[in-house]
N, C-alpha and C positions, 0 to 999 in steps of 0.2 A: 087660188088667190093670185092675182098678178099685180105687181108694183114696179114702178120705174126704179132704176138704181138711184137716181137723185132723191126720190121720195124716201128711200130706205136710208140714205145718208142722213137726211134731216131727222128721221125718226130715231136713228141710233144716237145722234148727238143730243137730242132731247132726253133720251133715256139716260145718257151719261151725265146730265146736269150741266152741259155746256151753255154758257150764258152769252158769250160773244164769239164771233169768228173775225179774223183779220185777214185782209188780202185784197186782191184786185180781180174783178171778173174778166174773163177772156173767152175765146171761142171754145175752149176745152173744159170750162167749168160753169158756163152760164146756166145749165140745167140745175146744178146744185144751188146756185145763187137764187134762181127763181123759186125753188122750194124753200130756201131759208127765208125768203120774203113772206112766205105763208105761215111761218112759225110764230106762235105767241110766246115762246120761251127763249128764243135765240135772236139776238140782234147782230146782223152782219155789218161790220165796220169797214168802210172803204178807206184804205190808207194811201198815202202818196207814193210809197215805195215799199216793196216786200221786206226789205231789211228792217224797216220800222215795224212792219206787221209782226215779224218774228220777235223783236224786242218787246212788243206789246203783249204778245202771247206769253212770253217768259214772265213778264211782270204780273200778269193775271195769276199764273201758277204760284208765284212767290208770295203774293199778298192776299190770296183768297182761297176758298175751298173748291173752286172751279178750275178745271184744267184749261190752260191756254191753248187755243185752237186756231190754226190757219187754214184757209181755203185759197189755194194759189193756182196759177196757170203752170203748166209744165215748162221745163227748160229754163227760160229766163226768170220765171218766178222762183224756181228752186235755187238758181245761182244767186239771185238777189237776197233770198231769205237765208242763205247758208251761214252768214255771219251770226245771226241770231240763233239759228239751230245749233251751231257749234258752241256758242256761249252756254246755251241750255245743257248741251251734252257734257261739257267739261265742268260745269257748276252743279250738275246733278239736279236739273229742274225738269219736271214732266212737261211734255208738249205733244199735241197731236198735229201733224202736218198732213193735210189732205190735198192732193193735187189731182187735177185732171190729167188725162193721158191721151195720146194719139189714138185714132181708131184702131181697134184690134180686129175689125172685120173687113179691113181694106186690103185689096190685092196690091196696092201701090206702095212703093218705097219713097223715102225722102219727104215724108209729111212734115207739115209745119210743127216745130218744136220736137222733132224726132231725135231723141237722145236717151242714153241709158242713165236715168236719174238715180237709179239704185246704186250704180257704181260710184256716182258722185257723192251720194249722201251716206253710204254705208259706214265710212269712218267717223261720222259725227252723229249717228243715230244708234239707238239700241237695236232696232230692227227695221227693215223695210218690207212692205207688202205690195203686191200687184193683184188687184181683184180681176178675175176673169169672167164672172157672171153674177147676176143679181143675187142669187141665193147664198153668195159668199159674203155679202157686204156687212150684214149685222154681226156675224161671228168675227169677221176680220176686224171691224172697228172696236168691238168689245175686247178682243184679244190685244189689239194695239193699246187700248186704254190700260188694261191690266199690266202690260209690259212697261208702259210709260210710268206707271205709278208705283209698282212693286219693286222691292229690292232697292238698289240705288236708282233713283228716278232719272228720267232722261227723255229725249224726244223720240217719237216713232213716226215713220213716214208711210203713208198709204196712197198708192196711185190707183185711180179709178178711170179707166178709159172712157172717152166721151160717148161711145156707143152704148156702153153698159149703163151710163147715167140716163141716156135718152130712152132706151127701149125698156119694155116691161119683161119680167121674167116670172116663171112659176115659183110659188112659195108654198110650203106645207102649212105655214102659219106664221104669225108675227112672233118673233122671239124677243121678249122684253129682256132688259138687262137683269132683272131679278130672276127670270127663268134661266138665263145663261149662267148666273152665279150658282143657282141650285144644281144645274147640270155639272158644274165643276166640282161639286162636293164641298165639304167643310174647309174653311180657310186653315192653312197650316201655320205652325209656329206661333200659336197663341199663348204658349207657356214655355218657359225656358227649360232645357233638358238638364240631366244630372251633371254632365260635364261642365255646362255653363254655370250651374249652381256652385260647383267646386271652384271654378275660376273667379266667380264673384266673391266667394269666401276668401280666397287667396288675395284678391285685390283689396278687400277691406282690411285684412291683416297688414298688408304693406302700408296702407294709408295710416292706420292707427299706430303703427310702430315707427313711422317716420317723424323727424323733428320739424320738417318744413315742407309739408305737402302743398301742391298747387293744382289748379284746374285749368285746362286749355280747351276751349270750346269752339267748334266750327259750325257750319250751317246745319250739319246733321244733328246738332243738339238744340236747334231753335225751338222745337216743340216740347222740350222737357225742362224749360227754364225754372218752373216751380220746383222741380226735384233738384236740379243742380244748385239752386239758391239754398235749399235746405242742407244739401251735402256740404257746401262751402261753409255755411254758418256753423254746422255741427263740428266741422274740422278746424274752423278758424283759418281757412285757406284763402289766399288770393286767387283771383280768377282773371285770366286774360282770354282773348278771343282771336280768331282769324279775322281778316277783313270781311269776308262774306258772312261770318258768324257774329258780327258786331252786335246784333240785336239779341243774341242768344242768352245774354246775361244783363239784367237791368243796371244801367249806369247809376241809378239812384242807390244801389246797394253799396255799403261801405267797403266791401271786399273787391269791388270792380276796379281793375287797374287800367284796362285799355287794350289796344290791339298788339298782339305779339308779346314777347317777353325778353328779348335779348338786347344787344346794344343799340338796335335801331328802333326800339320801342320807347314810349314816353317814360320818364324817370320813375313814375309810380310802378310801372310794370317791370322795368329793368331791376330796380332795387328789391321789389317784393319777391322776384324769382331768382335773385342772385345766389341764394343758398338752398334752392328747391332740391330736395333729395328724393321726392316721389311725385310723379305727375300723373294725374288722371286726365287723359285726352279723349274727348268724345266728338265724333262726327267730323274729323279733320283728316286730311291726307298728309299733313305736314308739307304742304306745297311751298313754292318759292315765295309768294307774297306773304303768307302767314308766318313764315320763318325768316322774313326779311333776307331773302337770298341765301337761305340755309346758314344764317349767321348766329343761330341760337345754340345754347348748350342744353341738351335734353338729358335728364338724369338717367342713370342705369335702371332705376326702378320706374319704368314707364308702363302704365296701364293704358292700353289703347282699345277703345270701343268704336267699332265702325261697322256699317252694314255690308261693306265691300271687302271681302277677304284679300283682294289683290293689293290693298294699300298697306297691309300690315308689315312692319319691319323693313319697308322699302328704303326710306331715308333715315330712319332712326330705329334701332332695334327695340322691340317691346319685350319687357319681362313677362307681361301677361297680355295676350291678344285675345279679346273677346269679340267674336263676329256675331252681329245681329243688329236688330232695329233698336235704336236708342229709346224709342217710346216704350219698348218692352223691357229693355235691360236696365235703364237708369232707375225707374221706380223700384225694381228688384234690388238694385244696389243700395238705394236709400233705405229700403225696408230692412235689409240685412245690417246696414250700418247702425240704424236705430236700435236693433235688437242687441248688437254687440256692445253698444255704448251703455245700455242699461245694466250690463254685467260688470262694467268698469266703475272704479271709484274716481270721482272727479270728472271734469270735462275740459274743453279747450277754449273756455271763454277768455282766459287771460291772453292766450295766443291771438284770438280773434281781436281783442281790444288793441293789442300791440300792433298787429298787422294793419288794422283799420286806421289807427292813428298815423302810422307812417305813410300809408297811401294818401290820406287826406292832406298831409303836410307836403308830400311830393307833388300832388296835383296843384296845390295852391302856389307853390314855388314856380312850377312850370308855367302856369297861366300868367303869373306876374312877369315872367320873361317876355311873354308876348305883349303884355300891356306896356312894358317899358321900351319895346322896340320902336325905333324911329322909322315910320312908314313913309316919310317924305310927303305927307299930305294925302296919301292914298288911304284906302279903307283897310284898317287893321282886321285881319281875319278873326282874331279872338273877340273883338267887340261885336263883329257881325254875328258870329255864332252865339254869343251870349244873348243878344237881342232876339235872334231867331228862336232860340230855345224858350225864352220867356213867352213869346207870342204863339208858339206852336203847341197845341194840346199834347198831353202825354201819348194819346193814341193817334197823333198825326204821323204821316208817312214821310220819310226822307229818301229820295231817290238820287243816287250819286253816279256821275259818269266816271270815266277813266281819265286820270291826269293828276296834277299836283293837288288840285282841290280835293281829290279823293282822300288823300292822307291828311290833309288839313281837317276835313270833316271827321275822319276817324280819331284824330287827336283832340279836337276842340268842340265837337258837337255830341253831347251825351244822348244816347238812345235809350228810351225807357221801356219799350214794349216789343215783344218778340215779333219778328217778321216785318217790323216797321222801318227798317233801313235796308235797302237793296242796292246792289252795285255789281257791275260786271267784274269778274275776278280772274278765273283761270284762262279763259279765252281772251279776256281783257279788251273788249271791243269799245273803242271810242264811238260816240254817237248813240249810245244806249239810252241816255236819261230823258231826252225829250219825249220819244214815244213811250218809254216805260212810265214816265210821270203821268202821261195822259191815261194809259191803261190802268194804272193803279187807282186813279180817281174813278174811272169807269167801274172797276170792281168794288170800290169802296166809296160810293157817292156821298155818304154822310160824314166822311173824314177829310181833314185838311191834308193836302199833299203838296210838297215842295220838291223841286228838282234842283240839285246843286251841280252846275254844268260849267266846264271850262269853255273858253271862247272857241278853241279849236274843235272841241267835240260838238259844240252848238252848231258850228258851220256845217257839220256833216248831215244833220237831220232836222234842222230848224224849220223847214217848210212843213213838217208834220204838225206844227202848231195850227195850221189850217184845219186839220181834223178836229182839234180841240174846239176851235171856234164854231165849226159846222155843227158840232154835237153839244154845244153849250156847256163845255167842260171847264169849270173854274179851277185852274191850277196856277201855281207860281213857279216860273222858271227863273232861278237866280243865276245869272251868267257872270262868272268870275272872269273879268275882262282885263287882261294885261298885254294883249297883242302878241303873245308867244304861245308855243306849245311848251309851257313852262317846265313840266317835269323832265322833258327831254332837253330843253335848252339849258337847264341847270346841270343835268348830267353831262352835257357837252362842255359847258363852260369850265367845270372843275378840271378835267384832264386836258382839254384842248385850248382853253382860253379863247374860244370862238363859238359861234352858233351857225350851224349849217342846216338850211331848210327847216328851221324851227321858229322863225319870225313870221308872223302872219301878215297878210295884206290888210290894210285898214278897211274895216267894214262898219257901216252905220247900222247898229242893231235896231235903232228906231225905225229904219226903213223895213227891216224884216218884220217887226211888229205890225207896221202899217199894212204890209203886203199880206199878212196872214190873218189880220183882223184882231190882233191882240192889243191890250193896253201896254203902254211903255212908260217905265219909270227909271230914273237914274239915281245912283248913290255915288257922289263924288268923294265924300269925306266922312269921317266917323260921326260928325255932328248930325248928319242926315239919316243915319241908319234907322233910328226908331220911327221917325215920321214916315219915311218912305215904305218901310215894312208895314206899318199900319195902313197906309193908303193902298198898298198892294193887296192886303187881305180883304179890304173892303170891296175892291173890284172882284176878287176871287169869289167872295160871298154872293155876288150877283150872277155867277155862272160865266164869268169872263176870264180867259187866260191872260196872264200878265208876264211880260218880259221885264225883268228887273236887272238892269245893266249896272253891275257893281265894279267900280274902279278899284280893283283889288290890289293889294301890295303882296308880292311874292318874294320880297327880298330876304325875308327870314326863312331859312329852309326848315322843313319838318325834320323831326328826329328820324323818320323813316328814310328820307332822301339822304341825309348825312350818313346814316348808319349803313345803308347798302353800298354807298360809294366806298366807304372804308373797308367793309367786308370783302367786296370784290377786288379792291386794290391789294389787300393782303393775300388774296388767293393767287395772284399772278406770279409767274416766275420772276426771280430777282432781276434778270436782265431786261425783261419787259417793263417791270415796275420802274426801274431806273430810267429807261427810255421815256416813259410816259411822264414821269415827274419832271425830268430834265426839259422835255418839250414844253410842258406847261410853264415852267419857270422862265424859259427863254422867251416865250410868247408874251408873258406878263411884262417883261422888260422891253421887248422890241415892238410889242403891239401887233 
């Protein structure tokens, strides 16, 4: 049996359930694109820029059961895609990155796109492969998929030289993915071992004997929200999340507090966790954003569950560190908790009622702060998110870019369904949301999808809206337009009393909408929010992308922004602190 390498790539991707590929064809991958055009299962999507393609692949993996996949040209395609690949790597998102490669059968040096892609991408991928002949393609792509999806997920890179794609090679037979899995033997770690059972028992004892337990959930807990909800309700415990894990616990639950739990969190979280003496942390690294620049107090009795052993006790020491997949461990934890509670007299319903009442009161007071804030005639974020939440179904997706709007969304927009809020986190790429919004709708065509995007982030990738128009993808891009890189300008203005390179040039977003074929709507004040959102969703329902230009007010800082400034200022040496405060005071007086 003889098959071309390109045919084998298409066959492997079909076996793996890939639904879309993202990228740009070039001389080193046109054979693969020609084969993809023959597929009845895979739709190749032409993007305007490979960085957008990587963000789109990332979003497909986050919001569906299909793995996000790129097909790119070597060299420039890889460097353009590197931002999205890096985001997926640091955020733990599976991705297949398939690149063409220079001819491996040529005697000549200095070929077009001749560079070591593996050296470039090794730090931001779980593994890289270079295929040398046709009979390696199926096993290599199946291996790559397994590596990308098992353990802590991440991107895997596969280079396939153009001559391997073009020519045919001898095969013993077609290896289906099912045959490949059979050859690997039974899947490991389907049950927890005795040591882990002991750790689970110890964790339950700590939780039951604490006076104020709390749960802290990251993206690694996003697929066990049913279990974590039951655990929280049985214990009467408040629940906070990381930014990336914001959808890991439903905001409709009375024990939900919000993102993080220290001085930079919303009051509901700060107060609920102020006396926390035992924390169950699931699927989080305790990274910088989730801990608001490491400004949280983590109790001595920390129970940490994560699939990656390297994250344990790095930033905060764990009393009990349980390494494993949350989808396996958390149901076991819940089962053991239920068993032990049956042997106890009484329950924690009084604690649950007290905690829930305090959380509700704190949330109401904080929202009222926003309602009362003088926005100077611009759009109040609280009113905007209230109206958006009313109009967005529970199973609608919220895609958020990086910036001040990120933390406003986290504080003011309740998320009801797991995996239905996604945002760049640890790599922290601006420009993520326009392409990710498009891809989320591709992967979930029957769901409503809205992107919340700062004007600076929008300028980075806005031309990708042309891809939405070309493919009749009805999505809403809500652009928070204040003319600045507001998260940075606020961070500059506090210590420096000036803004350097954070004020944007004036851009007419109506022109961007016209250029890309999108509908354009504008919200100038609070009174227009409801009507314009309704109009936007009507356009979206007809398969048209909509640019919604929101004249947002950023004058009220989020708790996150105020909190991290204070945390980082306290951390500075005294002489530096005095110098910075003095400089700010002098500049306020002198201008």
